[in-house]
N, C-alpha and C positions, 0 to 999 in steps of 0.2 A: 655709574649716574650719570644722567644726563647733564648738559652744561649747566651751571648753577645761573639760576636769573639774575638780571640786573633788576634795580630799584623800580625802575618804569615798568618793566614785564611783570612784576608781581602787582603794582599799582593798577594796570591794565586788566590783569586778570582778576583781580577784588571786583573791579567796577563791572566786569562781564557777569559774574559769578556771584552777586551778593548773599544769596542764601546759603553758598557753601563755603564762606569767607573765615573759616577757622585753619589753625596751624595744621591739622592732620591733612586737610585736603586741597591747601596750598602745597604740601611736600609730596601729597600724592599726584600732583597735576605737573609738578616739575621733574619728578621722578628723584626727589632727596630722600636720602636713607641714612641711617648710622649716625655718624659723626656730623655729617654735614647738616642733620637738624640743628646743632646748636649754632652752625653759621647763620641759618634760616630764623632762628631766634633773634638773633644780635640783628640781622638785617631789618626784621619787623620792628623791633625796639627803635633803631634808628629811625624809621619810618614814623613813628609815633611822636619821637623827641622833635623831629623836623615838623611835626603838625598836618603829614599826608594821611594818617592814618589814625582812627580813635579804635581802643577796644572795649569791646561790651561783652562782658562774661567772658565766653571763651572764642570770639569770633572779632574779625576786624572788618571797619569799613571806613570809606572815604568820609571825614568830616563835613564834605562839601556836598554829600549826597546823602538822600534819605536811606533807610533800609526798605527792603521789599515788603514787609509788614509792618507799618505805622500806625500812630494813633494820632487823628486829625482832629482839629476844631472845624466844625462846618460855619461858613459864613453866609451871608445874605445871596440871594441869585440875582443874577445879572438880567438886563434887559431882555434876553432869549430865554430866561427860565432857567439857565444853567446854574448849578449849585458849585461853588468853589470850598475849598477848605485848604487849612495851613497845619503844618506839623505843629503839635503840641509843645514839641521840644527840638529846637535848631541851635547847634553848637558851631555852625560854618560863619566864616569872614563875610561870605557875600551875601547877597539879597534872598531874604527868606524864601524858599521855592512855594509855588502856587500850585494845588492839585485841583484838576477838574474831575468831578465826581460822574462815572459813568453809570447811572441805575440801570437796574435789571427789573424784570418782572417777578413781582413776589417782593422785591425790597420794601422796608417799611418808608413811610414818608420821613425825611429828614427836615429839621427845623435849625435856624440860626442858633448856635450855641452848641448844638449836640456834639459828642464826641464820639468818635467812630474808630473800630479797626478795620483798616483798609489795606488792600493788596495794590502795590503800586508798579507802575509801567513807566520807564522815563521817555519822554518824549521830546521834540523838539519845535516849540511853537512860541510865538512871541507873547501869547496870552498865559501860558501854563508851562509847569516842566513836567508834570506827571500827571497821568491818569489814574483814579483811584475807583476801585471796586470794593464795595461794603462787603466785610466779612461779617461784621454785628455792630449794632449799637451799644455802646458801653456806658454811656451817661450825659447827663445835658449840663456838664460844667459844674462847679463848686456846689455843694448843696445850700440853698437857700433857707434863710430863717426869718420869720417874722416874729417879733415878739416884743414885750415891754423890758426896757433896759432899767436896771436896778443897780446903783452906784456901790462900789466897795472899796476897800481900802487897797486891794490889789487890781483895780481896774473898774470890772463890773460883771454883772451878769445879765443873761438876757433870759426871760421866762417865756417860752412859747406861747402863741395864743391858740394854737391848733388842739381842739377838745382831746385828740390821742396822743398828744406829746406827754412823755413820761420823764422827761428830763430837762435840766437846764444848760445854759453854754456859757463858759469862761469866756470874757472879753479882756484881752490883755490892755496896759494903759495906752500903748501906741494904736490900739485899734477901735477908740472910741468915737471917734471923730466928731466931738463935741456935744455927743448925747447927754441929756440931764437925765436925773433920776426920774422914773416915771413915764418918758417918751417911749412912744411907739417908734421902731426901728426896723430896717431892713437889714439884714446881714448874711454873711457867707461864710462857710466853714474854712477856717485857716490852718489846720491841722487835724492830724489823727487825735482818737482819743488816748490817752497814755492808761498805764496799767492802774492807775490812780487817779482819781479826780475826774473833772468835767470835761469835754471837747472842748476844742479852742475855736472860738469864731471872731470876726472881724465887722463892725459896723459899715454899711454901704450906703444908709440912707437914714436921713432923721425925720419922721413921718408926723411928730407932734403928739397931741394928747389922744391916746387910744380911747377915752371916752366920750370926746367931742362926737357931736352929731354927725359933722361931715366924715368921721373916720370911718363909719361901719362900712359904707361900700368901698372905702380906700382901701381897706384891710383884704377883701376879697379881691379887689383887682392886684395887688401887690402878692398876696398870698398865690393867687391860681397863674400869674405870670401873663396877664391879658394886656396887650400893649394898647395904652392910653394915649399915647405922643405921636405925631405924625411927623414922618421926616422931611425936611426942607423940600426935596424934590417933590414929594406927594402933594404937599400944600401949594405950591408953585403950579402944578399940572390943573389942580382943582381951581385957583384962581383964574386961570387961563380960559376955563369953559365958558364959553357964551352962550346965550339965550338962542333955541332951535329956531329956524324958517323953515316954511311949508316943504319948499323944493320938490323933491320928488316922492315926498311923504303923502300918504292918503289924509284928505281933509276931514277929520271927525269934530269940527269945533260946533257943529250944529247938534250934535247929539247930546240928549237930556243926562249925560254922566254926572254923578255926585260921588263924593267920598263918603265914608261913615266909618268913623273910628272911636276909639276914648276921646273921653274930653280932654286928655293931656296928652294926645298924640305927639310924638316929635317929629314923626316923618309921616307923609301920605303916600304910598305907593300904588294903591289899587283905587280906580272908581267903576261904577257899574250903572247900568239902566237897561229897561226891559220894555219891549212894545208887544202888543198883539200880533201875531204874524197874519199878513194881509193875504199870503198865499191860501185861495179856498180849498185846496187840497190837505191844508194842515189846521183843520177846525178846533180851536182851542189852543194852539200852539202859540209858541212866543218866541220873539227874537232876541236874545241877551247878548249884552257887549260887555266884556270885561277889558278896560283899558289898563296897562301897567306902565309905571314909570320907565323911560327910555334911558336906563343908566349904560348902557354899551355906548352911546353917541358922546357919554364924557369920559369912560373909562377905557382908554384904548390897552389893547392886549400887550403885555409884556412892560408897559409903562411902569413909573414908580407908584402910581395909584392902584393899578392892578396887583402888583406885587404886595402891596401893603394888606389890598383887600383880601387877597388869596391868604394871607399869613393870619390875618384875624378872624376868616372865615364867615363871620358874622357879627351884628351888634349884640351888645351884652346890656340887659336892662336892668336897672337897680330902682327902689322905691325914689331917691334922690338925684339921679343922673343917668345918663346913657353911654356907654362907650361904643361910639358907632363904628360901622366897617368903614365908612366913606367920611371925609370931612363934612363939618356942617355946612360948608359953602355948597355942597351938593345935597346931602342928604336933608337937610333942613330947607334949602331954598329951592336950587336951578333943577334938581331932579323932583322935588317933592309936588305933587298935584295940587297945589295949591288954590284957592277959589277964584274963578275970575281971571286968572292968567294963563297965557298959551304954554303948554308944556308937550315937549315929545313924549312918544308913547309907542308901546308894542301892544297892539290891542287883537283881540279875538271876536270875530262874531260868531254866534253859534245860535240854531235852531233846534227847538226842542217841541215835541208835541204835548199834546194835553196831559200825557201820563208822565212827562217828565224825561222822556228818552230823547237823549241827543241824537238828531238826524243828520246835521252836517255842522262843520267849521271851516272857518276861514281867517287867516292870519292878515294884519296890516302893521305896517310901520307908518305911524302918523301923526297927527299935530291936533291936539283937544284942548278944550276949555271946561275945566270944572265948573258945574252949576253953583254948586254949593258944598263948603266943608262942615258935614254933619258931625254929631255926636249919637252914638247907639240910643241913649237914654230918650232924647228930644225926637228921634225917629219914631220910637216905639210908643211914646206920649200921642205922636201925631196920628198914627194909625188905628190908636186906641181911643182917639176922639177927642183929645187937648192938645191941637196943635198950638204952636207958638207963631210969633210974627215971622220967623225964618222957614218954618216947615209949611205953615197955611198955604202959601201959594205952589207949594211943590207937592201937595198932599195928591191929587187928582192926577195930575198930568207926569210925575215920576214916582212918587212913594206907593200907590196904589198897584200900579202895573208890576213893580218890583215883588209886592207881596203877593199878587196872583201868580206870578211866574214860579214864585217860591213854593206856593201850593202844589204845582206840578213836579215840581223836584223833591218834595216831600213824598209823592207817591213812588218816584223812582228810587229813593234812598230806602224806603220801607221794602221795596223788592230786593234790592242789594244786600240788605242787612250788614252795614258797617257795626262794629264794635259799638254798643251803646254803654260806655262808663259813666257813672254819676259821680264825679268827683269834684266837690266844691272848690271854688279857687279863692285862694285868700286876697284881700284887698288891705294893704297898710296906706293909711293917711297919715303924712307928716305935717307938724303945725311950721309957722314961719322960721323957727329956731333949727327945723331940722328933726327935730324930735317926733316920737310916735303919738299921734294925736288919739287914733283910733285904729282897732283891727276888725274887720268885717270879712263876710263871705259875699263874693261877687254875683248879683242876679244873673242867671241865665236867660237871656231874653230871644224871642223869635228872631229879632234882626240880627242877633248873634249868627243865629243858625242860618238865616238868610245868606249872609255875607260868607259864612263857611261852604255853604254849597255852591255858591256861585265860583268861589276860590277852587275848591275840588273839581268842578266842572271844567274850568280852565286848565287846570294842571295836567287833567287826563287829556283834554284837546292837544296840549303841548305834547305829551309824550306819544301819544297815538300818531299826531302829525310826522314827528321825527322820526318813529319807528319806520312809518310807510316810506318816509323818502330817504331811509337808510343813512341817517345823518347821526354821527355819535352824539351822545349826551350823557348827564349824570342823571339816573334815575333815584328817585327816592324810594328805598326798598325796606319792607318789614317783613321779616319771614315768619314762617309760622312757628308756635313756640314748642320748646324742646319737650318731649315726651317725660321726661323726669319733672319737669316743672308741671306739667299737667296732672301727673300722679301727685305731687304736693296740693294742686288745688283741689282735686278730687278728695284728698283726705281732710280738708278743710271743710269742704262743701257736705261731705257726709256726716262731719260732727256737727254742722247746722242742721240736719235732717233733712237736706236738699240733696237732687243728684245731677250728675253730669255723665252726659254720654259716653261709653268706651266701646273699644273694638273697632272704631272705624273713623274716617278721617273726620277732625273736627274743623267745624266750621263756625264763623263769626256766630252764625244763626244760632246755633247749639249754645254759646257764650250768652247771647241777648236771652234766650228763653231761662237760663239761670239767673241772670240779673233781674228777670220780672218775676221770678218766684221769690226772690230775696227781698223786692221792692215793699216797702212799708211794714219790713219786719224789724226786728232788733239785729237781724244779722246784716243789713244791708249794706252797711260801710264795710263790714268785714269782708263780705264777699267780692264787692269792689274792687278794695285793695289788693285782695289776694288774687283776682283775676288781672289786674294790672302787674304785680309782681311775675305773673307766669308769663307774661309777654316778653318777645325778644325786643332789642333794643334797635330802633330804626336807624338808617345808615344811609349814606350816598355811596352809589357804585356804577360804573360803565356799563356794566351787566345787568339786565332786568329780571329780578325773581319776585317782582308783584309785591303789592302792599297788602298783607293779611289784615291788618286792623281796618282797613278802609274797604276790603272785599273788592279790590280793585287789581286787574293783571298790568296795566300799564300806568305808571304815575311818575311824575316829576314837579319839581319845585320851579314854578315860572312865575309866581304872583308878588313876589318880594323882594326883587334885585337892590334895594336900597340897603335892605338889611343882611341878606344871605348871599354869599357866594355864588351857590349851587344854582340859583335864579338867573345870575348874570351867563352863568355859562349856557344855560337853555336859551337864554335871549340871543346868544351870539350862535349858538346853532341853528335857530329860526332863521336869522339873520343869512347865513350861508345856505340853509336848505332854500329858502325862498328868493336869493339873490337881492336882498335888500340893501346891500352896501359892501363895503370891503372891509369892514370892521366886526366880522364875523369870527367863528371859530377858525382859527389857524391850524397849520399841521404841528404845530410846536405844542399847542395845548391839546390837542387830538392827542398827541404821543404819550402826554403826561396824566391823561384824565384820572388814571388808576391812582397815580400818586396825591393827585389834586381831592379825589374823593375821600383819601384817608386823611389828610390835612384837617379839611372842613368837617368829616365826621369827628376828628379828635377836638377842634376847636368848639364844636357845638357841644360836646360832653364837659368842656372845660366851663364855658359860659354857663351850662344849667347848674352844674356844682357850685361856682361863684355865686349865682342869684340865690341858690337854695341856702348857701351858706350865710348871706348876708340877711335873709328873711329871718333866719334863727337867731341870729345877732340882735335884728330890731325887736322879737318877740321876747327874748331872754331881756332885754331894754325896758320894753314895757311891762313885763312883769315882774321887774328887780324890786319894786316897791311893795310888792304884795306877797312877798316871803311869808310864810307862815298860815296862809289861807289855803282852804279846803276849796277843791275843784271835782266835778264829775268829770269821768274821762273814760275811755273804752280802750282795750289793751289793744296796740296796734302792732307789735312785734316782740318776739321771745328770743332769747340767745342764752348761752350757758353763764352768761355775768349778770342777767338781770332780763327785765322786761322794759318795753317801752309803752306809754301810756299817751294817747292824744287827748288833750284838754278840749271838751265839747265848745267851750268858749270863745277860745282863740284858733285851735286847730294846732297848737304849738305840741311838739314831741319831746315829752322828757324821760329820763331813765329812772326806773325803780332799780337800785341795786339789789342782787340776789342776798346780799347780806342782811337787808333790811325786811324782806318779806315776812319772815316768820322766824321763829324759834328753833326750828328743826333745819334738817338738810334736805337739800331740794336738789335733784336731778334732771337734766334736759331730755325732754323727749321730741326729739327732731322731726319724727314724721307727724306726731300731733301738734307740734309746735306749742307746746307747753312745758312748765315746770311742774315738778309733782314732788310733795312732801314727803319723806322717806317712812315718817312715823304715822302720819294722820291721812295721808293720800289726798291732801289737799291739792288741788290743780289751778294754775294760773296760766290760763291760755288765751290765744288771739282773740278778740272780738267780747271778751267779757267786761260788762260794766263794772267799772270801780270807782271808790272814792278815794282822792290823794290829796296830800297835802304837799305845797311847794314850799322844799327844803334848801333850795338853791337857785338862782338865775344869775348867771355869769354874762354881761354883755360882752365882753372883750372875746369869749370863746364862742358864745353862743348856746352855752351849757345850760341845761336846765335838770334839775335832780328832784325826784319825786320820793314823798313816804306812803307807802300802802297802807290806807286805813280800813277799807270795807271792799269786799268783793260781791258784785250782786244782791247788795245792801246788808249783807251778813258780814259780821267780824271776824276778824281772822282767827283761825283755830289756835289752841295753844301747841305746845310741843317741847320737847328737851331742847336746850340751848345748845348752840354749836359749841363743839369742844368737850370736855369731861365737866359732868355734873360737879355741884359744889361739894356735896359728901365725898367723890371720889377725890376731888383736889384736896379735901382734908386728910384724907387716908395717906396721900402722897406726901404731903407735906410731914405728916406725922413720922413716916418712916424714913425721911430724910433726916429729920431732927434726931431719931434715935439712932441711925448711922453714923451721925456726926459726933455723937456722946461716945459712943463704942471706939471710935478712932482715937478720941481724947483719953480714953482709958487705957488702951494698947500703948499709946506714946508714953505715958506716964510710967506704965510698968516697965518698957524699955529703958528708959532714964533711970 
């Protein structure tokens, strides 16, 4: 045997070989064999008792260091965009070590609070102790629960507000946090579920009355984890922003720019104008200007405002409030293009010909002054012949040229053939108390389409310019639909007696022909919904895969930097590409574009889900007083557990449980998207007209339950009831009774 090692030598070897620090490997390293292993075991026990080593399972490690593979909790990013993490368990007496996360291509985007399994490498720096490389993300901290607190003798219970939640949570007396019976609370999981009983939770925040008008959007904000408070550092940066000066900017204050928005617009980030092109070589052409709020001049890369905006990804809009991407100081004031005030802007000058084809584009970093803040409806009324006092002086010099340019752009759109879905958008009006006053469908006006075409053209110009200048950016990507989804669409189309081309590359023009075939038929809504469901979800990416829905090869979001972080990235890329200043896209941002794309794509989906859930809750609240009423509807979805019907009046979707459809068994035909009766052959399928009774409307969850009364104006067919028939049940009961009597007789005989 080699010389028996000292304690210091064993400790040094364990520090250098943390992955091999078990008794067998230590013995092998020092050549310890036979009876000497007893001495090694004693030495290791002494090191444990002295606090130098900690035994975990069959291995040893220094309690003042982390194991080579550890579970970490991700913190916030610093000013340079670097993410740091801390160990979930730290037993050492010294300061808790800090780990720098080293991102690799293909790693998922990480956010504050995420828990990760990481491989660690010890380093010696002033700012951190370990470099961490992601193995996998294993969670986002303790599970969050949002629900209604119910007081009990043993503490309380939480009834979750999620529609799909199927269990309650138990709250111990020490975890109530002062919640009263009926309060809406936020809680987190406090322990595992035992073999018997409910899982344990502790209340972390008391939110008040769940039925209060102000709680509807608040529930969605908490449920989806949308940040709604700005850190002090971000607010301080916003407060320090000052009004812009002309300086090296292009002076655009004489342009007849106007903003056109909804009447309740919370921010104004785009302004437009158009004039006939004076160039004799472009007869019938126009010069278009699109000016966008210059958020880049107010939000410095890597600062507190920038970090918060990147984390939020976008603003989230609810009927009663907005959770902005930027503090109101900027989004509602200094960056917003208000009427008759000077504002910094990023502007693009585009020339189109008489057929709407873009001939040229030129970007400027300028200073502008909006002529007027207009609403869609009043602009439409003005061009239709009924201007008001505000729009009348603008009608000929500003509005007429805008609509003339739009006529040219319509020609280009018709040639391009973007997807022309007709899906009405609901508008929820609230009264002064925050309750639903009315639900209607928004009118789709020509002025809406005008602004949309101007914005699309500006977005294309930004993407094309940056691609030409080879400047990194984030594209808005919408890939072609998957073949499996197209096959499902074809099934629906054929069932409706229509056709969709197969055997060649599908284009948006093919889908538009389908939608035109269905127009003005009973199947129009069904075909529009089915077409939408066949599409892939759009996302952000530093790589360009085109935009299928818009039928564009180059597309990026440029027009809404107040409410979308992707647009701010594109602005910074344009600043860098044109040398407009030093606040453009820097090397750090370019390096992490892929990660940024994942973060903001995920936050966009989060906002969409929160907005959708809020609409569902408002709809349920609006219908709660009409339980028992009958409604006309159309089947909008079919699943194994039942069917969904969309009410004509409000557009609300409700569930018809399969157990309530009829008196027979039903099986789910996935290909045909139908429920089929086993005895009568009765079919309940996508798109059918139905009459339903409102059975339930639960505002706190947004759940709406329906009872099916008729299909295509015909009553439901009869059929055998679920389970055994009454005669069969009687026979079974008789047999059981007879068996019981026989048993009693046998027992008496034995006695």
